[in-house]
One Martini backbone bead per residue (centre of mass of N, CA, C, O) as a GRO file, in nm:
protein
  474
    1MET     BB    1  17.071  18.626   9.312
    2VAL     BB    2  16.754  18.604   9.427
    3PHE     BB    3  16.738  18.284   9.382
    4LYS     BB    4  16.787  17.956   9.501
    5THR     BB    5  16.778  17.782   9.200
    6SER     BB    6  16.691  17.657   8.926
    7GLN     BB    7  16.706  17.731   8.597
    8LEU     BB    8  16.423  17.634   8.531
    9THR     BB    9  16.271  17.807   8.735
   10ILE     BB   10  16.364  18.083   8.639
   11LYS     BB   11  16.264  18.059   8.351
   12ASN     BB   12  15.962  18.010   8.426
   13LEU     BB   13  15.916  18.259   8.597
   14LEU     BB   14  15.969  18.461   8.366
   15ALA     BB   15  15.751  18.347   8.180
   16ILE     BB   16  15.515  18.415   8.361
   17LEU     BB   17  15.557  18.720   8.365
   18THR     BB   18  15.534  18.765   8.064
   19LEU     BB   19  15.247  18.652   8.035
   20SER     BB   20  15.109  18.850   8.246
   21PHE     BB   21  15.197  19.136   8.067
   22PHE     BB   22  15.189  19.010   7.747
   23THR     BB   23  14.921  18.955   7.628
   24ILE     BB   24  14.775  18.826   7.369
   25GLN     BB   25  14.568  19.040   7.233
   26ILE     BB   26  14.448  19.238   7.454
   27GLN     BB   27  14.289  19.456   7.300
   28GLN     BB   28  14.093  19.262   7.163
   29GLN     BB   29  13.970  19.159   7.424
   30LEU     BB   30  13.867  19.427   7.534
   31THR     BB   31  13.684  19.498   7.295
   32LYS     BB   32  13.505  19.242   7.305
   33MET     BB   33  13.416  19.263   7.626
   34SER     BB   34  13.321  19.535   7.615
   35LYS     BB   35  13.008  19.726   7.708
   36GLU     BB   36  13.176  20.002   7.685
   37PRO     BB   37  13.319  20.280   7.692
   38PHE     BB   38  13.627  20.372   7.798
   39ASN     BB   39  13.760  20.527   8.076
   40LYS     BB   40  14.056  20.764   8.054
   41THR     BB   41  14.081  20.891   8.315
   42ILE     BB   42  14.278  21.118   8.514
   43LEU     BB   43  14.255  21.216   8.839
   44ASN     BB   44  14.572  21.298   8.888
   45PRO     BB   45  14.848  21.487   8.802
   46ASN     BB   46  15.064  21.304   8.959
   47GLU     BB   47  15.041  21.065   8.740
   48THR     BB   48  15.212  21.279   8.516
   49LEU     BB   49  15.482  21.321   8.608
   50THR     BB   50  15.785  21.373   8.597
   51ARG     BB   51  16.058  21.229   8.722
   52GLY     BB   52  16.173  21.485   8.849
   53GLU     BB   53  15.919  21.584   8.994
   54LEU     BB   54  15.871  21.327   9.159
   55GLU     BB   55  16.146  21.314   9.312
   56ASN     BB   56  16.116  21.584   9.457
   57LEU     BB   57  15.859  21.506   9.609
   58GLN     BB   58  15.971  21.255   9.752
   59LEU     BB   59  16.195  21.394   9.914
   60ARG     BB   60  16.013  21.574  10.081
   61HIS     BB   61  15.845  21.342  10.203
   62LEU     BB   62  16.074  21.180  10.333
   63ARG     BB   63  16.184  21.395  10.523
   64ASP     BB   64  15.915  21.440  10.673
   65CYS     BB   65  15.881  21.150  10.773
   66VAL     BB   66  16.138  21.135  10.945
   67ARG     BB   67  16.066  21.370  11.129
   68ARG     BB   68  15.790  21.243  11.242
   69LEU     BB   69  15.946  20.968  11.353
   70ALA     BB   70  16.148  21.066  11.586
   71ASP     BB   71  15.921  20.996  11.835
   72VAL     BB   72  15.923  20.704  11.769
   73PRO     BB   73  16.068  20.467  11.942
   74PHE     BB   74  16.175  20.278  11.722
   75TYR     BB   75  16.301  20.507  11.538
   76LYS     BB   76  16.473  20.653  11.740
   77GLN     BB   77  16.665  20.416  11.781
   78LYS     BB   78  16.742  20.362  11.481
   79PHE     BB   79  16.857  20.641  11.415
   80ALA     BB   80  17.086  20.623  11.619
   81GLU     BB   81  17.218  20.364  11.501
   82HIS     BB   82  17.239  20.498  11.195
   83GLY     BB   83  17.287  20.812  11.190
   84VAL     BB   84  16.994  20.958  11.143
   85ASN     BB   85  16.802  21.215  10.970
   86HIS     BB   86  16.634  21.439  10.783
   87GLU     BB   87  16.903  21.599  10.702
   88SER     BB   88  17.053  21.330  10.579
   89ILE     BB   89  16.840  21.352  10.346
   90ARG     BB   90  16.950  21.427  10.005
   91SER     BB   91  16.845  21.158   9.872
   92LEU     BB   92  16.693  20.874   9.760
   93ASN     BB   93  16.948  20.693   9.819
   94ASP     BB   94  16.924  20.732  10.143
   95ILE     BB   95  16.722  20.502  10.210
   96SER     BB   96  16.945  20.284  10.282
   97ARG     BB   97  16.993  20.423  10.578
   98LEU     BB   98  16.733  20.314  10.659
   99PRO     BB   99  16.520  20.134  10.832
  100LEU     BB  100  16.373  19.844  10.868
  101THR     BB  101  16.039  19.694  10.860
  102THR     BB  102  15.843  19.461  11.041
  103LYS     BB  103  15.601  19.265  11.157
  104ALA     BB  104  15.738  19.214  11.431
  105ASP     BB  105  15.763  19.510  11.509
  106LEU     BB  106  15.458  19.566  11.519
  107ARG     BB  107  15.390  19.354  11.732
  108ASN     BB  108  15.580  19.478  11.953
  109GLY     BB  109  15.390  19.757  11.930
  110TYR     BB  110  15.154  19.664  12.067
  111PRO     BB  111  14.915  19.867  11.955
  112LEU     BB  112  15.060  20.197  11.958
  113GLY     BB  113  15.385  20.225  11.908
  114PHE     BB  114  15.350  20.374  11.597
  115LEU     BB  115  15.236  20.633  11.682
  116ALA     BB  116  15.261  20.986  11.539
  117VAL     BB  117  15.006  21.079  11.703
  118PRO     BB  118  14.768  21.180  11.875
  119ARG     BB  119  14.499  20.998  11.969
  120GLU     BB  120  14.273  21.230  11.938
  121VAL     BB  121  14.324  21.237  11.601
  122VAL     BB  122  14.197  20.973  11.563
  123ALA     BB  123  13.946  20.814  11.339
  124ARG     BB  124  14.084  20.519  11.282
  125PHE     BB  125  14.074  20.157  11.309
  126HIS     BB  126  14.276  19.887  11.208
  127GLY     BB  127  14.344  19.536  11.098
  128SER     BB  128  14.556  19.257  11.099
  129SER     BB  129  14.621  18.948  11.093
  130GLY     BB  130  14.765  18.713  11.336
  131THR     BB  131  14.957  18.453  11.489
  132THR     BB  132  14.919  18.567  11.800
  133GLY     BB  133  14.594  18.670  11.811
  134LYS     BB  134  14.680  18.959  11.725
  135PRO     BB  135  14.654  19.240  11.574
  136THR     BB  136  14.758  19.476  11.344
  137ILE     BB  137  14.758  19.803  11.413
  138VAL     BB  138  14.590  20.074  11.244
  139ALA     BB  139  14.594  20.429  11.166
  140TYR     BB  140  14.370  20.726  11.124
  141THR     BB  141  14.318  21.018  10.997
  142PRO     BB  142  14.124  21.222  10.824
  143ASP     BB  143  14.344  21.260  10.601
  144ASP     BB  144  14.397  20.961  10.552
  145LEU     BB  145  14.111  20.895  10.448
  146LYS     BB  146  14.125  21.082  10.205
  147LEU     BB  147  14.368  20.950  10.075
  148TRP     BB  148  14.261  20.663  10.051
  149SER     BB  149  14.021  20.731   9.867
  150GLU     BB  150  14.192  20.842   9.632
  151LEU     BB  151  14.368  20.596   9.571
  152CYS     BB  152  14.129  20.415   9.498
  153ALA     BB  153  14.007  20.596   9.279
  154ARG     BB  154  14.234  20.582   9.077
  155PHE     BB  155  14.217  20.270   9.007
  156LEU     BB  156  13.919  20.264   8.938
  157VAL     BB  157  13.933  20.460   8.699
  158SER     BB  158  14.159  20.304   8.541
  159GLY     BB  159  13.925  20.052   8.553
  160GLY     BB  160  13.634  20.220   8.447
  161LEU     BB  161  13.515  20.399   8.652
  162GLN     BB  162  13.200  20.562   8.697
  163SER     BB  163  12.959  20.770   8.832
  164ARG     BB  164  12.713  20.585   8.701
  165HIS     BB  165  12.785  20.356   8.871
  166THR     BB  166  12.748  20.029   9.024
  167VAL     BB  167  12.884  19.900   9.335
  168GLN     BB  168  12.986  19.576   9.451
  169ILE     BB  169  13.083  19.488   9.781
  170ALA     BB  170  13.253  19.161   9.869
  171PHE     BB  171  13.380  19.255  10.124
  172GLY     BB  172  13.486  19.284  10.425
  173TYR     BB  173  13.366  19.436  10.724
  174GLY     BB  174  13.616  19.591  10.939
  175LEU     BB  175  13.933  19.550  11.017
  176PHE     BB  176  13.947  19.511  10.740
  177THR     BB  177  14.044  19.729  10.473
  178GLY     BB  178  13.903  19.672  10.199
  179GLY     BB  179  13.605  19.769  10.215
  180PHE     BB  180  13.644  20.068  10.305
  181GLY     BB  181  13.842  20.178  10.098
  182LEU     BB  182  13.664  20.115   9.847
  183HIS     BB  183  13.411  20.258   9.930
  184TYR     BB  184  13.539  20.551   9.936
  185GLY     BB  185  13.642  20.543   9.647
  186VAL     BB  186  13.371  20.529   9.507
  187GLU     BB  187  13.258  20.792   9.630
  188ARG     BB  188  13.479  20.975   9.511
  189VAL     BB  189  13.374  20.927   9.214
  190GLY     BB  190  13.031  20.900   9.245
  191ALA     BB  191  12.939  20.627   9.298
  192ALA     BB  192  12.753  20.354   9.374
  193VAL     BB  193  12.688  20.162   9.676
  194ILE     BB  194  12.707  19.808   9.764
  195PRO     BB  195  12.741  19.676  10.096
  196ALA     BB  196  12.743  19.337  10.091
  197ALA     BB  197  12.970  19.183  10.148
  198ALA     BB  198  13.050  18.877  10.248
  199GLY     BB  199  12.863  18.639  10.113
  200ASN     BB  200  12.580  18.514  10.014
  201THR     BB  201  12.568  18.454   9.694
  202ARG     BB  202  12.268  18.466   9.608
  203ARG     BB  203  12.231  18.751   9.712
  204GLN     BB  204  12.435  18.880   9.531
  205LEU     BB  205  12.287  18.805   9.265
  206MET     BB  206  12.026  18.949   9.324
  207LEU     BB  207  12.151  19.231   9.337
  208MET     BB  208  12.271  19.238   9.055
  209GLN     BB  209  11.998  19.211   8.911
  210ASP     BB  210  11.818  19.435   9.058
  211MET     BB  211  12.063  19.673   9.059
  212GLN     BB  212  12.253  19.671   8.819
  213THR     BB  213  12.545  19.588   8.832
  214ASP     BB  214  12.874  19.694   8.716
  215VAL     BB  215  13.063  19.640   8.978
  216LEU     BB  216  13.310  19.424   9.119
  217VAL     BB  217  13.421  19.364   9.467
  218CYS     BB  218  13.693  19.130   9.536
  219THR     BB  219  13.809  18.832   9.538
  220PRO     BB  220  13.907  18.600   9.318
  221SER     BB  221  13.781  18.352   9.465
  222TYR     BB  222  13.492  18.478   9.485
  223ALA     BB  223  13.443  18.508   9.185
  224LEU     BB  224  13.442  18.202   9.139
  225THR     BB  225  13.201  18.141   9.320
  226ILE     BB  226  12.998  18.305   9.160
  227ALA     BB  227  13.036  18.144   8.897
  228ASP     BB  228  12.939  17.873   9.009
  229VAL     BB  229  12.649  17.960   9.081
  230LEU     BB  230  12.565  18.041   8.805
  231ARG     BB  231  12.598  17.759   8.681
  232ASN     BB  232  12.420  17.594   8.883
  233ASP     BB  233  12.163  17.806   8.821
  234ASN     BB  234  12.146  17.880   8.518
  235ILE     BB  235  12.296  18.160   8.473
  236ASP     BB  236  12.337  18.407   8.255
  237PRO     BB  237  12.586  18.635   8.237
  238ALA     BB  238  12.437  18.822   8.022
  239SER     BB  239  12.206  18.907   8.236
  240LEU     BB  240  12.410  19.082   8.338
  241THR     BB  241  12.565  19.419   8.407
  242LEU     BB  242  12.846  19.344   8.416
  243LYS     BB  243  13.185  19.484   8.346
  244TYR     BB  244  13.356  19.490   8.620
  245ALA     BB  245  13.658  19.399   8.812
  246HIS     BB  246  13.800  19.439   9.146
  247LEU     BB  247  14.091  19.259   9.242
  248GLY     BB  248  14.198  19.138   9.572
  249GLY     BB  249  14.396  19.006   9.861
  250GLU     BB  250  14.542  18.810   9.646
  251THR     BB  251  14.682  18.581   9.467
  252TRP     BB  252  14.700  18.577   9.097
  253THR     BB  253  14.649  18.476   8.774
  254GLU     BB  254  14.605  18.502   8.439
  255GLN     BB  255  14.429  18.248   8.420
  256MET     BB  256  14.222  18.339   8.630
  257ARG     BB  257  14.129  18.584   8.482
  258GLU     BB  258  14.019  18.437   8.233
  259THR     BB  259  13.810  18.271   8.386
  260ILE     BB  260  13.648  18.506   8.505
  261GLU     BB  261  13.581  18.655   8.243
  262SER     BB  262  13.434  18.416   8.097
  263SER     BB  263  13.222  18.357   8.332
  264LEU     BB  264  13.117  18.683   8.357
  265GLY     BB  265  13.167  18.892   8.123
  266ILE     BB  266  13.444  19.057   8.190
  267LEU     BB  267  13.664  19.291   8.340
  268ALA     BB  268  13.975  19.239   8.510
  269PHE     BB  269  14.132  19.399   8.793
  270ASN     BB  270  14.427  19.485   8.951
  271ASN     BB  271  14.530  19.514   9.301
  272TYR     BB  272  14.730  19.689   9.565
  273GLY     BB  273  14.775  19.612   9.921
  274LEU     BB  274  14.830  19.704  10.277
  275SER     BB  275  14.768  19.770  10.598
  276GLU     BB  276  15.054  19.874  10.697
  277VAL     BB  277  15.039  20.113  10.483
  278ILE     BB  278  14.685  20.143  10.412
  279GLY     BB  279  14.590  19.951  10.186
  280PRO     BB  280  14.422  19.989   9.941
  281GLY     BB  281  14.618  20.192   9.680
  282VAL     BB  282  14.913  20.150   9.588
  283SER     BB  283  14.794  19.985   9.333
  284GLY     BB  284  14.694  19.974   8.971
  285GLU     BB  285  14.518  19.915   8.691
  286CYS     BB  286  14.491  19.974   8.364
  287ILE     BB  287  14.383  19.925   8.044
  288GLU     BB  288  14.658  19.782   7.957
  289ARG     BB  289  14.760  19.558   8.159
  290THR     BB  290  15.105  19.610   8.238
  291GLY     BB  291  15.046  19.672   8.527
  292MET     BB  292  15.080  19.843   8.837
  293HIS     BB  293  15.030  20.151   8.941
  294ILE     BB  294  15.220  20.352   9.137
  295GLN     BB  295  15.182  20.576   9.412
  296GLU     BB  296  15.461  20.775   9.416
  297ASP     BB  297  15.367  21.033   9.584
  298HIS     BB  298  15.334  20.821   9.858
  299PHE     BB  299  15.534  20.584   9.750
  300LEU     BB  300  15.818  20.395   9.826
  301VAL     BB  301  15.958  20.147   9.601
  302GLU     BB  302  16.126  19.851   9.656
  303CYS     BB  303  16.356  19.594   9.510
  304LEU     BB  304  16.465  19.309   9.688
  305ASP     BB  305  16.673  19.093   9.805
  306PRO     BB  306  16.576  18.876  10.061
  307GLU     BB  307  16.882  18.810  10.151
  308THR     BB  308  17.063  19.087  10.094
  309LEU     BB  309  16.898  19.366  10.055
  310LYS     BB  310  16.938  19.427   9.754
  311PRO     BB  311  16.899  19.558   9.468
  312VAL     BB  312  16.718  19.497   9.184
  313PRO     BB  313  16.662  19.489   8.874
  314ASN     BB  314  16.475  19.580   8.644
  315GLY     BB  315  16.273  19.292   8.575
  316LYS     BB  316  16.327  19.165   8.857
  317PRO     BB  317  16.276  18.965   9.113
  318GLY     BB  318  16.139  19.078   9.436
  319GLU     BB  319  16.111  19.247   9.731
  320LEU     BB  320  15.882  19.447   9.868
  321VAL     BB  321  15.957  19.789   9.976
  322ILE     BB  322  15.768  20.019  10.185
  323THR     BB  323  15.705  20.374  10.188
  324ALA     BB  324  15.490  20.579  10.391
  325MET     BB  325  15.513  20.921  10.369
  326THR     BB  326  15.199  21.064  10.416
  327LYS     BB  327  15.118  20.936  10.656
  328GLN     BB  328  15.022  21.028  10.981
  329ALA     BB  329  14.963  20.817  11.207
  330MET     BB  330  15.133  20.562  11.032
  331PRO     BB  331  15.409  20.579  10.929
  332ILE     BB  332  15.644  20.395  10.710
  333LEU     BB  333  15.959  20.225  10.694
  334ARG     BB  334  16.061  19.991  10.503
  335TYR     BB  335  15.849  19.764  10.438
  336ARG     BB  336  15.832  19.419  10.464
  337THR     BB  337  15.612  19.235  10.269
  338ARG     BB  338  15.709  18.950  10.115
  339ASP     BB  339  15.655  19.037   9.827
  340ILE     BB  340  15.674  18.909   9.499
  341ALA     BB  341  15.814  19.113   9.236
  342VAL     BB  342  15.801  19.354   8.962
  343LEU     BB  343  15.965  19.627   8.808
  344TYR     BB  344  15.854  19.906   8.596
  345ASP     BB  345  15.972  20.200   8.366
  346ASP     BB  346  15.817  20.203   8.129
  347GLU     BB  347  15.608  20.315   7.906
  348CYS     BB  348  15.265  20.409   7.916
  349PRO     BB  349  14.988  20.458   7.707
  350CYS     BB  350  14.793  20.603   7.927
  351GLY     BB  351  15.004  20.848   8.064
  352ARG     BB  352  15.133  20.733   8.294
  353THR     BB  353  15.454  20.774   8.486
  354THR     BB  354  15.452  20.552   8.669
  355ARG     BB  355  15.546  20.291   8.805
  356ARG     BB  356  15.538  19.935   8.778
  357MET     BB  357  15.380  19.633   8.886
  358SER     BB  358  15.346  19.330   8.935
  359ARG     BB  359  15.218  19.071   9.017
  360VAL     BB  360  15.200  18.865   9.269
  361ILE     BB  361  15.400  18.555   9.281
  362GLY     BB  362  15.469  18.576   9.593
  363ARG     BB  363  15.625  18.470   9.899
  364SER     BB  364  15.902  18.448  10.089
  365ASP     BB  365  15.722  18.288  10.324
  366ASP     BB  366  15.569  18.083  10.093
  367MET     BB  367  15.798  17.939  10.000
  368MET     BB  368  15.877  17.632   9.855
  369ILE     BB  369  16.107  17.372   9.952
  370ILE     BB  370  16.179  17.121   9.705
  371ARG     BB  371  16.446  16.952   9.674
  372GLY     BB  372  16.596  17.252   9.635
  373VAL     BB  373  16.329  17.388   9.521
  374ASN     BB  374  16.165  17.674   9.432
  375VAL     BB  375  15.809  17.720   9.515
  376PHE     BB  376  15.514  17.859   9.402
  377PRO     BB  377  15.178  17.855   9.403
  378SER     BB  378  15.146  18.016   9.132
  379GLN     BB  379  15.284  17.800   8.954
  380ILE     BB  380  15.073  17.579   8.994
  381GLU     BB  381  14.833  17.737   8.892
  382GLU     BB  382  14.940  17.787   8.611
  383ALA     BB  383  14.947  17.489   8.529
  384LEU     BB  384  14.654  17.404   8.574
  385LEU     BB  385  14.523  17.637   8.378
  386ARG     BB  386  14.652  17.503   8.110
  387VAL     BB  387  14.447  17.268   8.159
  388GLU     BB  388  14.202  17.107   8.026
  389GLY     BB  389  13.979  17.035   8.316
  390ALA     BB  390  14.092  17.224   8.518
  391ALA     BB  391  14.018  17.374   8.800
  392PRO     BB  392  14.032  17.675   9.017
  393HIS     BB  393  14.034  17.432   9.240
  394TYR     BB  394  14.273  17.412   9.509
  395GLN     BB  395  14.530  17.214   9.692
  396ILE     BB  396  14.824  17.229   9.895
  397GLU     BB  397  15.024  16.964  10.022
  398LEU     BB  398  15.239  16.939  10.303
  399THR     BB  399  15.488  16.688  10.364
  400ARG     BB  400  15.682  16.448  10.601
  401PRO     BB  401  15.732  16.115  10.588
  402GLY     BB  402  16.037  16.176  10.632
  403THR     BB  403  16.312  16.377  10.531
  404LEU     BB  404  16.121  16.480  10.303
  405ASP     BB  405  15.953  16.690  10.115
  406GLU     BB  406  15.608  16.699  10.009
  407VAL     BB  407  15.380  16.721   9.723
  408ARG     BB  408  15.020  16.777   9.702
  409VAL     BB  409  14.760  16.803   9.453
  410LYS     BB  410  14.433  16.923   9.473
  411VAL     BB  411  14.198  16.889   9.196
  412GLU     BB  412  13.949  16.990   9.015
  413VAL     BB  413  13.703  16.894   8.792
  414VAL     BB  414  13.528  16.977   8.549
  415PRO     BB  415  13.217  16.873   8.482
  416GLU     BB  416  13.259  16.812   8.162
  417LYS     BB  417  13.533  16.619   8.242
  418PHE     BB  418  13.403  16.435   8.425
  419SER     BB  419  13.477  16.080   8.489
  420ASP     BB  420  13.437  15.712   8.508
  421LYS     BB  421  13.687  15.699   8.330
  422LEU     BB  422  14.001  15.607   8.389
  423ALA     BB  423  14.148  15.694   8.130
  424ASP     BB  424  14.065  15.993   8.134
  425MET     BB  425  14.183  16.062   8.416
  426ALA     BB  426  14.473  15.970   8.359
  427SER     BB  427  14.527  16.170   8.131
  428LEU     BB  428  14.480  16.430   8.290
  429LYS     BB  429  14.690  16.380   8.508
  430ARG     BB  430  14.937  16.372   8.320
  431ARG     BB  431  14.907  16.659   8.202
  432ILE     BB  432  14.937  16.807   8.469
  433GLU     BB  433  15.209  16.693   8.559
  434GLN     BB  434  15.367  16.796   8.313
  435GLU     BB  435  15.311  17.100   8.360
  436VAL     BB  436  15.432  17.119   8.641
  437THR     BB  437  15.714  17.030   8.557
  438THR     BB  438  15.769  17.257   8.356
  439ILE     BB  439  15.743  17.491   8.570
  440THR     BB  440  15.915  17.356   8.833
  441GLY     BB  441  16.097  17.076   8.793
  442LEU     BB  442  15.877  16.883   8.922
  443HIS     BB  443  15.740  16.602   9.073
  444ILE     BB  444  15.385  16.610   9.123
  445THR     BB  445  15.119  16.507   9.289
  446ILE     BB  446  14.795  16.427   9.154
  447ASP     BB  447  14.457  16.493   9.262
  448LEU     BB  448  14.148  16.403   9.157
  449LEU     BB  449  13.836  16.582   9.176
  450PRO     BB  450  13.535  16.648   9.215
  451PRO     BB  451  13.307  16.857   9.202
  452LYS     BB  452  13.286  17.041   9.502
  453SER     BB  453  13.531  16.938   9.707
  454ILE     BB  454  13.623  17.228   9.759
  455ASP     BB  455  13.642  17.488   9.929
  456ARG     BB  456  13.496  17.792   9.954
  457PHE     BB  457  13.553  18.155   9.927
  458GLU     BB  458  13.494  18.484  10.061
  459GLY     BB  459  13.789  18.539  10.080
  460LYS     BB  460  14.070  18.423  10.136
  461ALA     BB  461  14.250  18.176  10.014
  462LYS     BB  462  14.338  17.838  10.109
  463ARG     BB  463  14.600  17.665   9.945
  464VAL     BB  464  14.792  17.590  10.191
  465ILE     BB  465  14.878  17.275  10.353
  466ASP     BB  466  15.061  17.227  10.650
  467LEU     BB  467  15.177  16.888  10.760
  468ARG     BB  468  15.431  16.934  10.888
  469GLY     BB  469  15.486  16.751  11.189
  470MET     BB  470  15.269  16.553  11.113
  471LYS     BB  471  15.074  16.269  11.118
  472VAL     BB  472  15.068  16.126  10.790
  473GLU     BB  473  14.880  15.963  10.555
  474VAL     BB  474  14.991  15.877  10.207
   0.00000   0.00000   0.00000
């Protein structure tokens, strides 16, 4: 089994995944909400290769990647230990003979120990935040930047972007890869970019209104913040020209998507990427929204049991392990993302033949073990948003008042349901606790808070506050 947990948790986890990808009457929803005919263009012929053609291309890319990494100190040592080189890679199954790479390995190679090209040919450096106080540096050649822009363009086009659109990017610009990758992806499509960056939400709304923005790019939590300001300022979402949103950078549930779509009057599409691999552009949703198409001509994606590191069957959750085969400056082998998701290889009606991945349902290193049961934050979010009256703004507090871990969830009540009547609030609290128990198999204490009690986020939301090891009065 992938996770050591109760049967109830496994059952509900799979139920969540099923709900996330086979939403009832999804096409009717898309037709109802769409404000224009949807563009079904496929940007690159590689997105429609047969499985045989794709696997032949992947094998050539994988062998070349191993050859180019032979002089990188970390991989040179690992190849010697594993007894492999590019000539010993005869099939895609041989990927299991190659070493895994972890975040700790990249930190140990700070800043440029994983650089596979001369430094003078590097065109750009980015970085991801780290717990050591120093970022994990990633590098790009000019060809890497061209590739990155195309990969982002692919999922943007599959999610409705057309050259006549105006796109407002409310991601941070800087070491973080999100803003720049998507910026150049939009330009690759030929659409106009408003590089608004994150924050100053009322200014964001002013730009949307004055510039007639068609597409919003940001994190899901910031899309919720924008929706909050719209409501607080009594701005009718229908007065905006927004049609689509491309949201990424953090985990989010199908219920949160529905909340964002109904609040902003748009269609919201999911995408996935991470700085260590290339940034956004690893995968993204098409109009069918039954999973994110993986750009398999450039990435080999495995789904492994995080404990045994053995492959899990298609349709079962496991940890994504990604090989960036074609990146020049810093290709990477079998990177352990710690992201838990599911892979699907059934046919997609959109015409793309690449495998799809589910939304990330949690991280193997973010999983909370409570009284012997594994719980992901996304499961708690799923439960909250099933209950009318619970707002999509919450925080999970972990404490250890004695010898056992405890979980407490603070959740805002939507303004129209917030009441000074104790009976009403007690009823809402019970309904939320029951739903959380149904999803997780645990009784978790719920604290109801008035609207606007929890901090809003311009970037990634901080949902889990770990107070274990600290003296906390509960």
